[in-house]
N, C-alpha and C positions, 0 to 999 in steps of 0.2 A: 277877939274878933268873933262875932257870932256866925253860926253855920249859914244863915241866910245871906249875910253880907259877903261871906267868903264865896258862896256859890254865885252870887251876883257878879263879884269881881272876876271869877273864873269864866262865867258865861259871856261876859261882855268883852273879853279879850278878842283882839282882832283875828287871831288864828282860829278860834272856835267859831266865830261868825263866818269866816271864810270857808271853813270846813263844812258848815251847815249849808251854805250857798252852793258849794261844790257838790254835795250829796244830792240836793234838790235838782240842780242842773244835770247831774249825771243820771239821775232817774229818768228825767225827761228825755235826755239824749239816748238812753237805753231804749226807750219806746220808739224813738225815731229810727234807730238802727234796726230794731226788730221789725218794724214796718218795712224799711228799705229791703231787708233781706227776705222777709216773708212775702211781701207784695210785689217787689220789683225784681230782685235778683234770682230768687228761686224759680219763679215762673219763666224767666228768661233762660235759666239753665235746664229746665225740665225737658225741652226737646233734645238737648244734647245728652243729658245723663239718664233720661227716662225717669220714671218716678222712683227716685232713690229713697227708700225707706227701710231702714235696718231694724226697726223696732220689734218685728216678729221673730228675729233670730234668737234661738235659745238652745241650750243643751240640757238634756235630762240627766241629772246626776244621781237621782234616787227616786224612790216612791215613799210616800208617807204612810202612816198606819191606816189611813182610810183608802189607800190604794191609788191616790192621785199622784201624778208625777211631780217631783220637785225639780224646778227648772232654774238654770243659771241663765238669766236673760241678759246676755252681753250685747244684744242688738240695740237696746235703748242707749247703752253707753256709747256704742259706735255712732249712732245717730246724733247724739249730743256732741261728740267730737267733730263730726262732719259739719254740723251747724256752727260750732265754734270757729272752725277753720274758715268757713264762708264769711262769718261776721268779722273775724280778724282781718281777712283779706279786704273786705269792703271798707272797713275803717282805715286800713293802711292806704288804700287808693284815695279815699276822700282826704285824709290828712296830707298825703303827698301832693295832691292838687292844691290844697289850701297853702301849704308851704311854698309851692312854686309861685303862687300869686303874691305872697308876702316877700319873696326874695328881691333884694334891691337890684337895680340894673347893673350889669357887669362892668360898665364903663363909668359908673358914678364916681366922682372924685371923693377922696377921703375928707371927712369933715375937718375943718380948721381946729387946731388945738384951742382949748379954753384958756382964759387968762391965767388960771392957776397952773395949768400944764406948761404954758410958756415960761412962767416964772420958775417953775421947778426945773425945766430944761436949762434955763440960764444959770441957776444955782449949780446944777450938775456940771455944766461946762466950766464954770469958774473954779469949782473944786477940782475938776480934772486937770486944770492948768497948773495947779500948785504942785 
């Protein structure tokens, strides 16, 4: 089998195509979530939290040969964690709402067993009588 035909077989597998579609949709969804957080949620939280921006926080750990301070900029890390928590909470709330809409009615009757399930139950009952 040649390399080209082997690659074609690999690339045309359903799982590879599904993964590619998932990556593209995930990228687009990431933009939607970033816009939701940056344009809707953060402005709504701004009056409550004030302008939360940790990016300027740093600790001087030394000075270099030119006399400039060497800074450990932990504020950018804290800001990224804060944004992650807001994004994760936003996605959780959206997914929880979607799942609530998809949930079946609580009083919905159970679906009738299929023909195959009925036959298997009969066979089980007959074997149990022996």
